[in-house]
Residue frames as qw, qx, qy, qz and C-alpha x, y, z in Angstrom:
[[0.087, 0.271, 0.816, -0.503, 36.67, -26.60, -15.52],
 [0.029, -0.537, -0.738, -0.407, 32.99, -26.52, -16.61],
 [0.116, -0.020, 0.214, -0.970, 31.32, -23.12, -15.95],
 [0.016, -0.577, -0.816, -0.019, 27.54, -23.12, -14.92],
 [0.169, -0.078, -0.089, -0.979, 25.14, -20.16, -15.89],
 [0.028, 0.503, 0.846, -0.177, 21.63, -20.20, -14.20],
 [0.109, -0.281, -0.304, -0.904, 18.78, -18.03, -15.65],
 [0.197, -0.455, -0.795, 0.349, 16.28, -17.23, -13.02],
 [0.167, -0.483, -0.208, -0.834, 13.43, -14.72, -12.21],
 [0.209, -0.025, 0.634, -0.744, 11.31, -13.66, -9.29],
 [0.666, 0.309, 0.445, -0.513, 8.23, -14.95, -11.11],
 [0.541, 0.158, 0.728, 0.389, 7.26, -17.05, -14.23],
 [0.432, 0.776, 0.443, 0.125, 6.66, -15.62, -17.68],
 [0.141, -0.881, 0.145, 0.428, 9.56, -13.16, -17.65],
 [0.619, 0.725, -0.280, -0.116, 11.36, -14.79, -20.57],
 [0.552, -0.556, 0.621, 0.009, 13.70, -17.13, -18.76],
 [0.780, 0.163, 0.594, 0.107, 13.09, -20.05, -21.29],
 [0.553, 0.827, 0.101, 0.036, 13.26, -17.85, -24.42],
 [0.032, -0.893, 0.448, -0.015, 16.69, -16.56, -23.20],
 [0.659, -0.359, 0.659, 0.050, 17.96, -20.03, -22.21],
 [0.797, 0.408, 0.431, 0.113, 17.16, -21.30, -25.79],
 [0.364, 0.923, -0.112, 0.052, 18.92, -18.31, -27.35],
 [0.249, -0.763, 0.596, -0.019, 22.07, -18.98, -25.34],
 [0.776, -0.051, 0.620, 0.109, 22.00, -22.64, -26.41],
 [0.699, 0.673, 0.205, 0.130, 21.98, -21.43, -29.97],
 [0.165, 0.938, -0.281, 0.116, 24.78, -18.86, -29.42],
 [0.618, -0.586, 0.523, 0.036, 26.94, -21.46, -27.56],
 [0.591, 0.595, -0.466, -0.283, 27.23, -23.24, -30.84],
 [0.904, 0.090, -0.419, 0.013, 27.55, -26.78, -29.35],
 [0.299, 0.450, -0.611, 0.579, 29.98, -25.68, -26.54],
 [0.301, -0.263, 0.491, -0.774, 27.26, -26.02, -23.84],
 [0.192, -0.284, -0.938, 0.054, 24.97, -28.53, -22.08],
 [0.365, -0.346, -0.040, -0.863, 21.47, -27.17, -21.50],
 [0.219, -0.205, -0.901, 0.312, 19.55, -28.26, -18.33],
 [0.376, -0.537, -0.320, -0.684, 15.90, -27.48, -17.51],
 [0.206, -0.011, -0.750, 0.629, 15.86, -26.95, -13.78],
 [0.478, -0.052, 0.087, -0.872, 12.19, -25.62, -13.89],
 [0.096, 0.031, -0.994, -0.044, 11.09, -29.12, -13.01],
 [0.244, 0.362, 0.643, -0.629, 7.73, -28.11, -11.72],
 [0.544, 0.738, 0.297, -0.267, 6.63, -26.66, -15.03],
 [0.429, -0.324, 0.580, 0.612, 9.24, -27.54, -17.67],
 [0.619, 0.698, 0.309, -0.186, 8.72, -26.18, -21.14],
 [0.083, -0.689, 0.556, 0.457, 12.19, -25.65, -22.62],
 [0.455, -0.052, 0.853, 0.252, 11.76, -28.96, -24.38],
 [0.475, 0.735, 0.438, -0.205, 8.97, -27.32, -26.59],
 [0.221, 0.901, -0.275, -0.255, 11.68, -25.19, -28.11],
 [0.222, -0.568, 0.774, 0.169, 14.56, -27.71, -27.98],
 [0.878, 0.257, -0.117, -0.387, 12.43, -30.59, -29.50],
 [0.247, -0.593, 0.767, -0.006, 14.81, -33.20, -27.94],
 [0.829, 0.109, -0.511, -0.200, 15.43, -36.71, -28.96],
 [0.696, -0.576, 0.368, -0.220, 15.75, -38.78, -25.68],
 [0.545, 0.479, -0.685, 0.066, 18.86, -40.91, -25.63],
 [0.360, 0.018, -0.816, 0.451, 18.77, -42.01, -21.94],
 [0.552, -0.536, -0.159, -0.618, 15.87, -42.26, -19.42],
 [0.321, 0.085, -0.776, 0.536, 16.26, -42.80, -15.63],
 [0.518, -0.682, -0.423, -0.294, 13.59, -43.15, -12.95],
 [0.150, 0.445, -0.473, 0.745, 14.24, -41.15, -9.91],
 [0.637, -0.573, -0.508, -0.091, 13.06, -42.40, -6.58],
 [0.228, 0.378, -0.345, 0.828, 13.43, -39.53, -4.21],
 [0.524, -0.412, 0.087, -0.741, 10.18, -38.92, -2.25],
 [0.156, -0.002, -0.965, 0.210, 9.12, -41.30, 0.44],
 [0.591, -0.283, -0.267, -0.706, 5.53, -42.47, 1.38],
 [0.483, -0.218, 0.739, -0.415, 4.14, -44.41, 4.34],
 [0.611, 0.030, -0.705, -0.358, 3.22, -47.95, 3.61],
 [0.597, -0.369, 0.444, -0.557, 1.10, -50.05, 5.99],
 [0.260, 0.047, -0.963, -0.046, 1.29, -53.85, 6.74],
 [0.615, -0.321, -0.139, -0.707, -2.34, -54.50, 7.15],
 [0.799, -0.194, -0.568, 0.049, -1.48, -57.87, 8.99],
 [0.482, -0.024, -0.507, 0.714, 0.26, -55.91, 11.75],
 [0.203, -0.347, -0.014, -0.915, -2.17, -52.97, 12.09],
 [0.149, -0.366, -0.842, 0.367, -4.49, -53.16, 15.18],
 [0.058, -0.669, -0.536, -0.512, -6.50, -50.12, 14.14],
 [0.391, -0.539, -0.456, 0.591, -5.54, -48.10, 17.17],
 [0.233, 0.876, 0.304, 0.295, -5.73, -44.93, 14.99],
 [0.479, -0.677, 0.060, 0.556, -2.63, -43.30, 16.62],
 [0.465, 0.050, 0.414, 0.781, -1.31, -42.63, 13.11],
 [0.033, 0.751, 0.472, 0.461, -4.38, -40.36, 12.34],
 [0.430, -0.856, -0.217, 0.187, -3.89, -38.54, 15.66],
 [0.554, -0.504, 0.210, 0.628, -0.32, -37.73, 14.86],
 [0.459, 0.352, 0.532, 0.618, -0.67, -36.95, 11.07],
 [0.065, 0.586, 0.206, -0.781, -0.93, -33.20, 10.53],
 [0.164, 0.210, -0.593, -0.760, -1.65, -33.67, 6.71],
 [0.736, 0.199, 0.310, -0.567, -4.85, -35.82, 7.16],
 [0.433, 0.482, -0.656, -0.388, -3.20, -38.44, 5.05],
 [0.391, 0.042, -0.917, 0.061, -3.78, -41.54, 7.17],
 [0.651, -0.360, 0.205, -0.636, -6.46, -43.11, 9.40],
 [0.564, -0.236, 0.768, -0.193, -7.01, -46.69, 10.80],
 [0.688, 0.372, 0.620, -0.065, -8.82, -47.66, 7.61],
 [0.530, 0.827, 0.172, 0.074, -7.64, -45.19, 4.96],
 [0.527, -0.447, 0.247, 0.679, -4.54, -43.77, 3.44],
 [0.460, 0.876, 0.122, -0.072, -4.25, -40.83, 0.90],
 [0.824, 0.027, 0.166, 0.540, -1.17, -41.17, -1.18],
 [0.298, 0.677, 0.151, 0.656, -1.24, -37.59, -2.49],
 [0.376, -0.877, -0.047, -0.296, -1.64, -36.08, 0.96],
 [0.859, -0.396, 0.004, 0.326, 1.37, -37.92, 2.55],
 [0.132, 0.953, -0.259, 0.089, 4.41, -35.83, 2.93],
 [0.829, 0.252, -0.402, 0.296, 6.76, -38.58, 3.90],
 [0.192, -0.785, 0.358, -0.467, 7.59, -37.07, 7.24],
 [0.606, 0.109, -0.775, 0.142, 7.58, -40.43, 8.96],
 [0.341, -0.337, 0.475, -0.738, 5.76, -39.30, 12.24],
 [0.875, -0.081, -0.038, -0.476, 3.30, -42.06, 11.78],
 [0.807, 0.235, -0.524, 0.136, 5.95, -44.62, 11.37],
 [0.207, 0.346, -0.631, 0.663, 7.64, -43.43, 14.54],
 [0.470, -0.225, 0.353, -0.777, 4.34, -43.34, 16.53],
 [0.824, -0.010, -0.398, -0.404, 3.00, -46.69, 15.47],
 [0.562, -0.493, 0.599, -0.287, 3.19, -49.10, 18.51],
 [0.921, 0.105, 0.364, -0.085, 2.79, -52.19, 16.28],
 [0.260, -0.472, 0.604, 0.588, 5.59, -51.18, 13.67],
 [0.589, 0.503, 0.633, 0.006, 2.87, -51.69, 10.96],
 [0.362, 0.926, 0.057, -0.088, 4.09, -48.51, 9.08],
 [0.688, -0.187, 0.329, 0.620, 7.26, -48.14, 7.06],
 [0.252, 0.831, -0.106, -0.484, 8.51, -45.44, 4.70],
 [0.738, 0.121, 0.556, 0.362, 9.34, -46.45, 1.18],
 [0.041, -0.407, 0.344, 0.845, 10.82, -44.52, -1.74],
 [0.530, 0.609, 0.561, -0.184, 8.44, -43.67, -4.59],
 [0.502, 0.357, 0.435, 0.657, 8.85, -42.70, -8.21],
 [0.077, -0.726, -0.254, 0.634, 9.30, -38.93, -8.09],
 [0.364, 0.782, -0.138, -0.487, 10.28, -38.19, -11.62],
 [0.872, 0.211, 0.291, 0.333, 11.95, -39.34, -14.79],
 [0.206, -0.771, 0.339, 0.499, 15.28, -37.80, -15.86],
 [0.766, 0.595, 0.224, 0.092, 16.13, -37.52, -19.58],
 [0.332, -0.579, 0.416, 0.617, 19.46, -37.05, -21.30],
 [0.631, 0.668, 0.394, -0.030, 18.66, -35.94, -24.88],
 [0.401, -0.076, 0.379, 0.830, 20.25, -34.57, -28.00],
 [0.288, 0.837, 0.337, -0.321, 19.00, -31.42, -29.70],
 [0.628, 0.663, 0.129, 0.386, 20.13, -29.35, -32.70],
 [0.053, -0.906, 0.260, -0.330, 21.95, -27.11, -30.21],
 [0.229, 0.436, -0.794, 0.357, 23.74, -29.97, -28.19],
 [0.354, -0.202, -0.886, 0.220, 23.04, -32.02, -25.19],
 [0.424, -0.431, -0.087, -0.792, 20.00, -31.50, -23.14],
 [0.257, -0.104, -0.894, 0.352, 19.15, -32.64, -19.59],
 [0.405, -0.274, -0.073, -0.869, 15.56, -32.53, -18.43],
 [0.015, -0.086, -0.954, 0.287, 12.87, -34.23, -16.31],
 [0.514, -0.350, -0.442, -0.647, 9.21, -35.02, -16.01],
 [0.167, -0.202, 0.730, -0.632, 7.83, -35.14, -12.51],
 [0.180, -0.342, -0.919, -0.083, 5.29, -37.77, -11.45],
 [0.320, -0.594, -0.335, -0.658, 1.87, -36.26, -10.92],
 [0.627, -0.726, -0.155, -0.235, 1.40, -35.02, -7.37],
 [0.833, -0.150, -0.233, 0.478, 4.92, -35.38, -6.39],
 [0.207, -0.966, 0.124, 0.091, 7.25, -32.80, -4.52],
 [0.733, -0.429, 0.318, 0.421, 10.87, -32.85, -3.78],
 [0.571, 0.807, 0.066, 0.135, 11.53, -30.56, -6.79],
 [0.110, -0.891, 0.440, -0.007, 14.73, -29.16, -5.21],
 [0.631, -0.361, 0.675, 0.124, 16.30, -32.65, -4.91],
 [0.758, 0.441, 0.458, 0.144, 15.26, -33.43, -8.48],
 [0.345, 0.915, -0.187, 0.095, 17.07, -30.20, -9.75],
 [0.395, -0.692, 0.599, 0.077, 20.08, -31.46, -7.92],
 [0.749, 0.085, 0.646, 0.120, 19.83, -34.73, -9.73],
 [0.583, 0.777, 0.221, 0.090, 19.32, -32.79, -13.14],
 [0.075, 0.942, -0.327, 0.001, 22.40, -30.64, -12.48],
 [0.593, -0.436, 0.664, 0.133, 24.53, -33.63, -11.50],
 [0.762, 0.320, 0.535, 0.175, 23.69, -35.32, -14.72],
 [0.383, 0.921, 0.067, 0.030, 24.28, -32.21, -16.64],
 [0.217, -0.812, 0.535, 0.086, 27.84, -31.98, -15.13],
 [0.729, -0.142, 0.661, 0.108, 28.45, -35.55, -16.00],
 [0.668, 0.618, 0.387, 0.148, 27.46, -35.00, -19.57],
 [0.200, 0.971, -0.129, -0.013, 29.44, -31.85, -19.87],
 [0.365, -0.670, 0.626, 0.160, 32.68, -33.56, -18.56],
 [0.736, 0.152, 0.647, 0.128, 32.10, -36.58, -20.73],
 [0.568, 0.662, 0.372, 0.317, 31.64, -34.51, -23.90],
 [0.514, -0.156, -0.002, 0.844, 34.20, -31.88, -22.92],
 [0.056, 0.800, 0.360, 0.477, 31.82, -28.86, -22.94],
 [0.341, 0.124, -0.375, 0.853, 32.81, -25.69, -21.16],
 [0.247, -0.133, 0.192, -0.940, 29.46, -24.45, -20.06],
 [0.082, -0.445, -0.891, 0.040, 26.11, -25.63, -18.53],
 [0.211, -0.222, -0.107, -0.946, 23.22, -23.36, -19.26],
 [0.113, -0.294, -0.899, 0.306, 20.47, -23.88, -16.62],
 [0.306, -0.438, -0.317, -0.783, 16.89, -22.69, -17.07],
 [0.115, -0.038, -0.780, 0.614, 15.94, -22.20, -13.44],
 [0.164, -0.622, -0.766, 0.009, 12.61, -22.05, -11.70],
 [0.014, -0.653, -0.059, -0.755, 10.90, -18.80, -10.76],
 [0.661, -0.703, -0.169, -0.201, 10.59, -17.51, -7.28],
 [0.074, -0.712, 0.591, -0.373, 12.82, -18.00, -4.27],
 [0.897, -0.259, 0.152, -0.325, 11.89, -21.67, -3.31],
 [0.725, -0.342, 0.569, 0.182, 13.80, -24.96, -2.92],
 [0.811, 0.349, 0.327, 0.337, 14.20, -25.53, -6.75],
 [0.232, 0.938, -0.093, 0.241, 15.67, -22.00, -7.15],
 [0.461, -0.772, 0.434, -0.058, 18.02, -22.54, -4.37],
 [0.835, -0.083, 0.501, 0.210, 19.10, -25.93, -5.89],
 [0.657, 0.610, 0.228, 0.381, 19.66, -24.29, -9.37],
 [0.111, 0.954, -0.144, 0.239, 21.72, -21.49, -7.78],
 [0.642, -0.666, 0.371, 0.079, 24.21, -23.08, -5.35],
 [0.708, -0.301, 0.514, 0.380, 27.54, -23.46, -6.61],
 [0.612, 0.627, 0.381, 0.296, 27.00, -21.91, -9.97],
 [0.537, -0.051, 0.073, 0.839, 29.52, -19.35, -11.51],
 [0.102, 0.062, -0.089, -0.989, 26.78, -16.79, -12.55],
 [0.189, 0.564, 0.772, -0.226, 23.13, -16.06, -12.23],
 [0.027, 0.221, 0.405, 0.887, 21.28, -14.06, -14.89],
 [0.151, 0.481, 0.666, -0.550, 18.28, -12.50, -13.22],
 [0.040, 0.373, 0.595, 0.711, 15.47, -11.72, -15.76],
 [0.003, 0.488, 0.604, -0.630, 13.15, -8.93, -14.51],
 [0.181, 0.632, 0.577, 0.485, 10.20, -7.10, -16.05],
 [0.115, 0.202, -0.137, 0.963, 9.70, -3.23, -15.64],
 [0.481, -0.610, -0.430, -0.460, 6.82, -3.45, -13.28],
 [0.351, -0.674, 0.373, -0.532, 6.53, -2.55, -9.45],
 [0.927, -0.260, 0.219, -0.158, 6.19, -6.23, -8.63],
 [0.863, 0.382, -0.148, 0.295, 9.05, -7.05, -10.87],
 [0.121, 0.703, -0.441, 0.545, 11.37, -4.59, -8.89],
 [0.640, -0.521, 0.390, -0.409, 10.23, -6.32, -5.75],
 [0.988, 0.150, 0.035, -0.021, 10.86, -9.79, -7.30],
 [0.603, 0.624, -0.317, 0.382, 14.29, -8.76, -8.30],
 [0.157, -0.683, 0.512, -0.496, 15.31, -7.67, -4.82],
 [0.846, -0.289, 0.330, -0.304, 14.04, -11.04, -3.40],
 [0.966, 0.235, 0.017, 0.105, 15.70, -13.30, -5.86],
 [0.403, 0.703, -0.375, 0.450, 18.89, -11.19, -5.70],
 [0.470, -0.621, 0.476, -0.409, 19.00, -11.66, -1.91],
 [0.965, -0.097, 0.209, -0.122, 18.84, -15.34, -2.42],
 [0.780, 0.524, -0.150, 0.307, 21.76, -15.30, -4.94],
 [0.098, 0.747, -0.438, 0.491, 23.88, -13.06, -2.53],
 [0.727, -0.502, 0.363, -0.295, 23.16, -15.39, 0.47],
 [0.950, -0.050, 0.279, 0.129, 24.88, -18.20, -1.56],
 [0.356, -0.639, 0.386, 0.562, 27.57, -16.01, -2.81],
 [0.615, 0.372, 0.603, 0.346, 26.57, -16.29, -6.35],
 [0.141, -0.239, 0.229, 0.933, 27.58, -13.57, -8.84],
 [0.359, 0.657, 0.650, -0.131, 24.56, -12.02, -10.55],
 [0.055, -0.032, 0.412, 0.909, 23.73, -9.95, -13.60],
 [0.381, 0.502, 0.607, -0.484, 20.46, -8.50, -14.46],
 [0.079, 0.149, 0.676, 0.718, 18.59, -8.42, -17.75],
 [0.334, 0.388, 0.395, -0.763, 15.44, -6.12, -18.07],
 [0.218, 0.220, 0.855, 0.416, 13.06, -7.80, -20.41],
 [0.064, 0.727, 0.567, 0.382, 10.46, -5.66, -22.34],
 [0.368, -0.350, -0.274, 0.817, 11.99, -2.59, -20.84],
 [0.006, -0.076, -0.218, -0.973, 10.32, -0.27, -23.17],
 [0.335, -0.566, -0.711, -0.249, 6.83, -1.06, -21.76],
 [0.372, -0.915, -0.157, -0.013, 7.58, 1.22, -18.85],
 [0.551, 0.569, -0.243, 0.560, 10.66, 3.29, -19.14],
 [0.308, -0.729, 0.261, -0.553, 10.24, 4.72, -15.59],
 [0.880, -0.387, 0.251, -0.112, 10.42, 1.40, -13.94],
 [0.895, 0.267, -0.060, 0.352, 13.30, 0.29, -16.17],
 [0.213, 0.745, -0.261, 0.575, 15.20, 3.37, -15.22],
 [0.603, -0.627, 0.255, -0.422, 14.40, 2.68, -11.55],
 [0.980, -0.115, 0.105, 0.120, 15.67, -1.03, -11.94],
 [0.700, 0.509, -0.147, 0.479, 18.87, 0.40, -13.56],
 [0.142, -0.751, 0.325, -0.557, 19.35, 2.79, -10.78],
 [0.840, -0.463, 0.227, -0.168, 18.98, -0.07, -8.15],
 [0.959, 0.144, -0.012, 0.243, 21.57, -2.07, -9.98],
 [0.426, 0.629, -0.277, 0.588, 24.12, 0.83, -10.12],
 [0.395, -0.717, 0.248, -0.518, 23.54, 1.53, -6.48],
 [0.867, -0.357, 0.324, -0.128, 24.11, -2.09, -5.48],
 [0.082, -0.619, 0.734, 0.266, 26.99, -2.79, -7.96],
 [0.710, 0.253, 0.653, -0.068, 24.94, -5.29, -9.89],
 [0.142, -0.257, 0.586, 0.755, 26.00, -5.48, -13.50],
 [0.637, 0.469, 0.300, -0.534, 23.26, -4.88, -16.06],
 [0.536, -0.028, 0.745, 0.396, 23.62, -7.42, -18.83],
 [0.058, 0.071, 0.579, 0.810, 21.11, -5.69, -21.09],
 [0.472, 0.380, 0.400, -0.688, 17.49, -4.35, -21.86],
 [0.177, 0.136, 0.873, 0.435, 15.40, -6.32, -24.25],
 [0.332, 0.098, -0.054, -0.937, 12.71, -4.50, -26.07],
 [0.636, 0.272, 0.602, -0.398, 9.16, -5.80, -26.39],
 [0.355, 0.355, -0.572, -0.649, 8.50, -7.54, -29.67],
 [0.849, 0.084, 0.175, -0.491, 5.96, -9.92, -30.99],
 [0.546, 0.484, -0.682, -0.049, 8.74, -12.07, -32.53],
 [0.072, -0.330, 0.853, -0.397, 9.09, -13.78, -29.10],
 [0.708, 0.134, 0.501, -0.479, 5.48, -15.34, -28.82],
 [0.722, 0.552, -0.231, -0.347, 5.76, -16.11, -32.47],
 [0.370, 0.522, -0.768, 0.030, 8.98, -18.04, -31.94],
 [0.386, -0.132, 0.803, -0.435, 7.50, -19.96, -28.95],
 [0.779, 0.326, 0.236, -0.480, 4.51, -20.93, -31.17],
 [0.676, 0.581, -0.425, -0.156, 6.84, -21.98, -33.95],
 [0.939, -0.289, 0.094, 0.162, 8.97, -24.10, -31.45],
 [0.711, 0.449, -0.111, 0.529, 12.13, -22.07, -32.42],
 [0.510, -0.465, -0.198, 0.696, 14.75, -19.99, -30.82],
 [0.147, 0.884, 0.084, -0.436, 14.82, -16.20, -31.49],
 [0.130, -0.576, 0.588, 0.553, 17.87, -16.78, -33.84],
 [0.298, 0.140, 0.891, 0.313, 15.89, -19.11, -35.91],
 [0.262, 0.800, 0.483, -0.243, 13.30, -16.41, -36.65],
 [0.471, 0.730, 0.168, 0.466, 13.62, -13.58, -39.28],
 [0.358, 0.217, -0.278, 0.864, 16.15, -10.77, -38.23],
 [0.398, -0.809, -0.359, -0.239, 14.86, -8.96, -35.20],
 [0.040, 0.735, -0.377, 0.562, 16.24, -6.62, -32.52],
 [0.808, -0.511, 0.215, -0.197, 15.65, -9.16, -29.76],
 [0.943, 0.104, 0.008, 0.316, 18.28, -11.42, -31.34],
 [0.383, 0.679, -0.195, 0.595, 20.72, -8.34, -31.71],
 [0.356, -0.725, 0.301, -0.507, 20.41, -7.50, -27.99],
 [0.943, -0.305, 0.110, -0.069, 20.89, -11.06, -27.04],
 [0.805, 0.374, -0.148, 0.437, 24.11, -11.22, -28.88],
 [0.064, 0.688, -0.329, 0.644, 25.33, -8.24, -26.77],
 [0.676, -0.553, 0.277, -0.401, 24.15, -9.77, -23.60],
 [0.990, -0.007, 0.019, 0.137, 25.84, -13.17, -24.45],
 [0.599, 0.541, -0.276, 0.521, 29.03, -11.38, -25.01],
 [0.268, -0.684, 0.352, -0.580, 29.00, -9.93, -21.51],
 [0.892, -0.338, 0.194, -0.228, 28.34, -13.28, -20.07],
 [0.892, 0.320, -0.116, 0.296, 31.21, -14.95, -22.09],
 [0.268, 0.706, -0.302, 0.582, 33.52, -12.16, -20.83],
 [0.494, -0.619, 0.359, -0.493, 32.49, -12.45, -17.19],
 [0.963, -0.153, 0.198, -0.097, 32.66, -16.30, -17.23],
 [0.167, -0.673, 0.666, 0.275, 35.99, -16.07, -19.02],
 [0.853, 0.233, 0.467, -0.026, 34.90, -18.53, -21.62],
 [0.457, -0.052, 0.560, 0.689, 36.75, -19.18, -24.92],
 [0.316, 0.622, 0.103, -0.709, 35.71, -16.18, -27.05],
 [0.717, 0.500, 0.476, 0.092, 34.41, -16.55, -30.49],
 [0.425, -0.053, 0.310, 0.849, 36.29, -15.09, -33.45],
 [0.196, 0.376, 0.012, -0.906, 35.13, -11.74, -34.92],
 [0.319, 0.034, -0.713, -0.623, 33.82, -13.60, -38.00],
 [0.227, -0.313, -0.914, 0.128, 31.69, -15.84, -35.71],
 [0.036, -0.464, -0.430, 0.774, 30.32, -12.86, -33.79],
 [0.224, 0.315, -0.269, -0.882, 29.34, -11.03, -36.98],
 [0.272, -0.119, -0.881, -0.369, 27.42, -14.08, -38.11],
 [0.156, -0.487, -0.773, 0.375, 25.18, -13.82, -35.02],
 [0.018, 0.363, 0.172, -0.916, 24.53, -10.02, -35.47],
 [0.294, 0.601, 0.734, 0.118, 21.25, -9.10, -37.01],
 [0.001, -0.736, -0.031, 0.677, 21.98, -5.28, -37.47]]
């Protein structure tokens, strides 16, 4: 059965994408990578994918008016809470597709029609299959788009007999995060050693626990504030949350992003060494097929 790992955080910029790309490297072709941060995807910058298949996703709905039936009664404007419609005007980007104007129109001049919400891509990369999306400007429904990305990733994993799906999730606790968490085997929560980072950890952990998702914590840039890092470790210990590892601050990370490479494609560095340890814990917890000692030694940069 295909296992699913989601990397999430309480805020953006904590290092989710860097870690996701590193895990794709360490999986050695055994995993499908999925970018579930559909509102602001950037994993493709590192993965440099070659698109093999493209699909248009029609998920959101917008109101459409038949001008021949409209009597300009303006009831639609009276009931619309988003100021999207009036007797003579309609704002595509303000419409939330709630359908109240359609229900209220006495002349049945309004209908809801599905619109292009995003384009989904199935690609190949130097690390294996990659599923990602590009949202249409101004569109919402990111949670439902994440559902579709995960669905396609499962199909690719089953077809190509991969044992793992690595999901680069969205930051925060909103709909796309919920969509990237539900039903996965493990969530790796990436946290920074700041006071707001501790608060973010508590919030996103509560979401994972609500959906009965196992969670591990990774402290990124832990050495920037050892006091807060110790506080996070203590929190994890008190709440029986496994600590996957602590990644030190190192300029190799922004340099790798600029170069469009994973950490393991950069010169030997302590970040890669710690990620090997974290990956080993994840492999053990998910009960994936373990690499040989020789293979593990190949990853180590000590």
